C-alpha positions in Angstrom: 0.1 -0.1 0.2 1.3 3.3 -0.8 1.9 5.9 1.9 0.1 9.2 1.4 3.3 11.0 0.3 3.9 8.0 -2.1 0.5 8.3 -3.5 1.0 12.1 -4.2 4.3 11.5 -5.9 2.5 8.7 -8.0 -0.2 10.9 -9.0 2.1 13.7 -10.0 4.6 11.4 -11.9 1.1 10.0 -14.0 0.3 13.8 -14.7 -2.7 13.6 -12.4 -3.5 16.8 -10.5 -3.6 16.1 -6.4 -6.8 17.3 -5.6 -8.5 17.2 -2.1 -11.4 14.7 -3.3 -8.4 12.4 -4.8 -6.6 12.5 -1.7 -9.4 12.0 0.8 -10.8 9.6 -1.2 -7.5 7.3 -1.5 -7.0 7.7 2.3 -10.4 6.2 2.9 -9.5 3.5 0.7 -5.7 3.0 2.4 -7.5 2.8 6.1 -9.5 -0.1 5.2 -8.9 -3.9 4.1 -12.4 -4.6 3.5 -12.4 -3.8 -0.6 -15.3 -1.4 -0.1 -17.6 -0.3 -3.1 -18.0 3.1 -4.4 -21.0 3.7 -2.5 -19.7 2.9 1.1 -16.3 5.0 0.4 -18.8 7.9 -0.6 -20.9 7.6 2.6 -17.4 7.6 4.8 -15.8 10.4 2.5 -19.3 12.6 2.9 -18.8 13.0 6.5 -15.8 14.9 6.2 -16.5 16.4 2.7 -20.2 17.1 2.7 -20.5 18.6 -0.7 -19.0 15.6 -2.5 -20.9 13.9 -5.2 -21.2 10.1 -5.9 -20.4 10.7 -9.4 -17.2 12.4 -8.2 -16.5 9.3 -6.1 -17.3 7.0 -9.0 -14.9 8.9 -11.4 -12.1 9.4 -8.9 -11.8 5.7 -8.3 -12.0 4.9 -11.8 -9.2 7.2 -12.6 -7.0 6.0 -10.2 -7.8 2.3 -11.0 -6.9 3.3 -14.7 -3.6 4.6 -13.5 -2.9 1.5 -11.5 -2.8 3.7 -8.3 -5.6 1.3 -6.6 -6.9 -2.1 -7.8 -10.7 -2.4 -8.8 -11.9 -5.7 -8.1 -15.1 -7.0 -9.5 -15.9 -10.3 -7.3 -18.6 -12.9 -8.7 -19.2 -10.6 -11.4 -21.1 -8.3 -8.8 -20.5 -4.5 -7.8 -17.0 -3.3 -8.4 -14.9 -3.0 -5.2 -11.8 -1.2 -4.4 -8.6 -2.4 -3.0 -6.0 0.3 -2.1 -3.1 -2.1 -2.1 -1.5 -2.3 -5.7 1.1 -4.8 -4.3 0.7 -8.3 -6.0 -1.8 -10.3 -4.2 -5.0 -12.1 -5.1 -8.3 -12.8 -3.2 -10.5 -15.2 -1.5 -14.1 -14.3 -2.1 -16.8 -15.5 0.4 -19.8 -16.8 -1.9 -22.4 -16.0 0.8 -21.6 -12.8 2.4 -19.0 -11.5 -0.5 -16.2 -10.8 1.9 -13.0 -10.5 0.0 -9.8 -11.5 1.8 -6.1 -10.7 0.5 -4.1 -13.8 -0.3 -0.3 -13.0 -0.6 1.5 -16.3 -2.1 5.1 -16.1 -3.9 4.2 -19.3 -5.6 0.9 -17.6 -7.2 3.0 -14.4 -8.3 5.5 -16.6 -9.8 3.0 -18.0 -12.5 4.3 -17.8 -16.0 2.1 -16.2 -18.6 1.4 -18.5 -21.7 3.1 -17.4 -25.0 0.9 -16.7 -27.8 1.7 -14.6 -30.6 -2.1 -13.7 -31.2 -2.4 -12.1 -27.5 -0.6 -9.8 -25.7 -1.2 -10.0 -21.7 -1.3 -7.3 -19.8 -1.9 -8.8 -16.2 -3.8 -11.6 -14.4 -5.5 -11.9 -11.2 -6.6 -15.1 -9.0 -9.5 -15.4 -7.4 -10.6 -18.2 -5.0 -14.3 -18.6 -4.2 -15.6 -20.6 -1.4 -17.3 -20.2 2.2 -15.4 -18.1 4.8 -15.4 -19.6 8.3 -17.8 -17.2 9.6 -20.5 -18.1 7.1 -19.6 -21.9 7.4 -20.2 -21.6 11.0 -23.6 -19.7 10.6 -24.5 -22.5 8.2 -23.6 -25.3 10.9 -25.8 -23.8 13.5 -28.6 -23.5 11.1 -28.3 -27.0 10.0 -28.1 -28.0 13.5 -31.5 -26.0 14.4 -33.1 -27.3 11.7 -32.2 -31.2 12.3 -33.5 -30.5 16.1 -36.6 -28.9 15.0 -37.4 -32.2 12.5 -36.9 -34.4 15.3 -39.4 -32.7 17.5 
């Protein structure tokens, strides 16, 4: 994750103006590991900058993602979520609650891209899908309750 100073330098290096809105949106994203949606970022930013619009938040996030200053994550082809960590990593996605967890694994980062003369690969992402422990526990409790009710 970039520090605020690194973010400012990276914006300038890419020819982006360092606006108050961009800085505030980046700081908000950098404070969390939850991979928030644009809407949740908007609600948090709005407490500090009441006149900001949802459209500005969307546009800013898209601009930052296009310049590789943040990652846009679209788990399960769902709403876009955003990740302030641009270091190489992948994601675990819960099929129940849609929680996203970062996965850092050197073996995954060492995958070789297939060489194909008809296709230029710009990057890749690996997304593991399953059920998180919290949702699995809830499902076990629900199953146990249903079993007891059937016996009665």
